N, C-alpha and C positions, 0 to 999 in steps of 0.2 A: 292214649295215645286213646281220644275221645271214639265210644263205640260203633258209628257209625261210617268207619270208612277204616280202611286197608293200605299198612305201609307193605313195602315190597322192594328188595335189595335187587332194584336195576334198574337204568334204565326208561326214561317215561320213551314211550314211540315218536315219532321223530314228529309228524303232527299232533301232538300232545309238548312233545319242546318250548316246539315253535310259538304255536294261543298263548301259553305259560308261562315265556318268556315276554312277550308282545303284552297281555291280559292283564299280567300282575306290574305291568311298571319296567321293569329290565329293556335294554335296547332291543326290537328288533333285527335276528336274523333271517335270515336266508334259506331254505335247503343244506346251499351248496357249504356253510356257512356250521348246519345247524349236528348234519351229518358224520365229522370226523369226531364230535365229544360223547356222541353215543356210541363209540367202540376203540374209545384210546381215553377212557379219565381211565385212576385207579379206581374209582366206586360211585356209587350209583343209588340211591334209591329214590321211590315215586310212593305221594298217597295217593287213593282212590277215592271217592267219595260210593259206598257200597250202595244206595240206594240208584243211582242215576248210567254210576259203571267209568263218573269221566274218570279223569285223574287229573286232582286236584290245589297239588306240591307234591311241589322237588328239588332235589341239590346235587350234590357232589363233591367227588373231590377229583384228583388235578394232580397227579406224586409220581416220584419217584419212587416209590414199594421202599429210601434207604428211608432219608434225613425229612425230604422236603414232604407238605402235601398243604394243601394252597382246595379249601375250600369254595363253592363256585355254583352260578346260577339257584340260591336261594330263589326260593320261589311258589307265592300260594297263589293263590285266588282274592281279589280282595269278597270277596260274596262267606271262606271257608276262615280268613280271617280270625283271630284270635277264639282260635279252637284249640289252641296247641299245637298246630300240626308238621310247623316251624321248627318249633322245641322237641320235636318229635325225628321231625325226618334230619336236625346236625345234630344229638343226641344221639343217635341210627350209626355215624358217617363217621364223631369219636368213637361209639365205641368201634369198629373194626378199624379205626386207627389203633388206636390201643392192643387189638389183638392180636393186632399183624403186624405191625410194626415195630422196627426195632427199638427199645430201650429211647427216651428221650428226643421223639421224636419236633422237627418245626415241623407248628398249625400257624397253615395264618386265609384270609381273609379281606379282603374290602370291604368294608363296611356300607352301605348305603341310610344318610339317613332314619330307617325308616329296622332297621333291622340290627339297633346296638345296641337300644336295651337288651334285649332277647344273649347278643353275642360277651355284652358282660356279664348276664344274669350266668352264662355257661361257663367261664371265668377271663377272656379274651378281652386284651385291655390294649390301647392306644398305642405307636410304635413310638408317637412322637414327642419329644424331639428327636432323638436317638433319631430315629427311620421315618420315612416318608415314602404313601405310597403315593405309584406316579407310571403315567401311563404317553406313549406316542401316541398322538392326537391322529386321525386319517385326515 
């Protein structure tokens, strides 16, 4: 990873989680929506910029610890992109799954357009037409 940053295997503070979601282009969430992911996720990684102390990237895994692991909240602030931070976050999350999950875990994610090249680079493949991601509109 770029030497100006530190990667930590823990969730970011709530204020940073909310800010990162909003400022990186993910849908904003409220404090009430943001608190549960910080304590109920299977794994977390966040990246801090050494010079400023600012949390600038993050990602997490939602899962049952046995078979199903879903990568979520992959975000890097725009001014810190193109420095390998997203790749470092994703590699750290995948390493934790490899180390702690039983063999052959099912690892998924929803790939927004900007992240697709990174996900493909690390071995993720599209599931269509066999399966498609779906959501219940709010």
